[in-house]
NULOZA-249143 format. One record per residue (C-alpha): x, y, z. Coordinates in steps of 0.5 Angstrom, whole numbers, plus 500, padded with zeros to 3 digits. Layout:
BEGIN
XYZ ...
% end
This chain:
BEGIN
500500500 503507498 504513503 501518498 495520503 500521509 505524506 501529502 498532508 504532512 508536506 503541505 502543513 509543513 509548507 504552511 498551505 491550506 487544502 485550498 491553497 495547495 489545490 490552487 497551486 496544483 490547479 485542481 478542486 480542494 475536494 480532491 485534496 481531501 479526498 487524497 489525504 484522507 486516503 479515499 482516492 489516489 492522484 493519477 501519474 501526472 499529478 503525482 509527477 507535479 506534486 513530487 516536483 513542487 516538494 523537490 522529491 522523486 516520485 518513488 520517494 513521495 509514494 513509498 518513503 514515510 516523510 516526517 520531521 526525521 525523514 532525510 532524502 537519500 542520496 540518489 545515484 546518477 542514472 537511477 531514474 526511478 519511475 512508477 512501473 505498473 504491471 499485471 499478474 495472472 492468477 498464480 500471481 505471476 507477471 503477465 507480458 503486456 502487449 502495446 500494439 501500434 494502435 495503442 502506442 499514443 495512449 500508452 504515453 500518458 497510460 504507462 504508469 496507470 494500473 488501470 490502463 496496464 490492466 486492459 493492454 493485451 497480455 500473455 505468457 511465454 515459457 522461456 528461460 530468460 523471462 524467469 527474471 526481470 519485467 517484460 513487455 511487448 511493443 509492436 513496431 511500425 516502419 522500416 527504419 530497423 530492417 531486416 526486422 520488418 514493420 509490424 514485428 513484435 519486440 519482446 524487451 526487459 525494463 531498464 531501471 538504470 539507464 547508465 546500463 545501457 550499451 552501445 550497439 544494442 537495441 532498445 524500445 525508447 519511450 519518449 514524450 516527443 517521439 512516442 515508442 520507437 525501437 533503435 540502436 543505442 549510439 552512445 553511453 547514457 549519461 543522466 541529464 545528457 542526450 542518448 543517441 538513436 540509430 537505425 539499422 536502415 542506413 536511409 535513416 539519420 541518427 538523431 539524439 533525444 534529451 534525457 528529460 524527454 524520455 519516459 521508459 526504456 526497454 532492452 530488447 531481447 527477442 522479436 516475433 515476426 510473421 515475415 520469414 526470412 528469405 533465402 540467400 540468393 545465389 551470386 550472379 555472374 557479374 558479382 563473381 566476376 567483380 569478386 574475381 577482379 577485386 581478388 587479383 588486384 589485391 594479390 597484385 598489390 600484395 606481390 608489389 609489397 
% end
């Protein structure tokens, strides 16, 4: 159970605000503040974020820590990137793999931390060994920027809590306010308050950078599911073989000169 109710009441009184004054600062009705403080309702993610920022806290601290006169904020390690991660479980209390189809991508930006939204997403289980540890989600991708992985493929990805664990050259699902849901390859090591370079496998698409403030979630790609089966490798043509032979002869001649 979260500590939203007692923390909200303590922080408001600590700042010397009435419920109406705090409601005005948040741009909401006073009755909602009363409901939150009496634990009759809980704020949605956007409001939680606004409240936490108002009191200069992380959302994790505001929800899970017992904030009182003896409380002291913990030192935050670079790249910890604490976020609310909502999940769903099956009847055996095992985490589901929620599926985010393309048509749900826009809604995911607003609902990714809302337990009620997550519950409504399609979900499934896969009996694969590497799924025993971690939290996984599936994302349908659109477009040809990551060929040979086809548009419509589903990327099975693991939630990445510490963005400093990003490795150059590996692929990730990046959720951001400006770009939405994208599947890209990391072009640089991530550093908090810096930019992350995103690279497409299709060289027709130029790399670009995205700021850490814009990023909502990062998921490390682990596998993909596609209905497009790979085509057989075509046999080389006479022209290709002739070109290869000419190149080999040129290389041999150069070696002999050296």
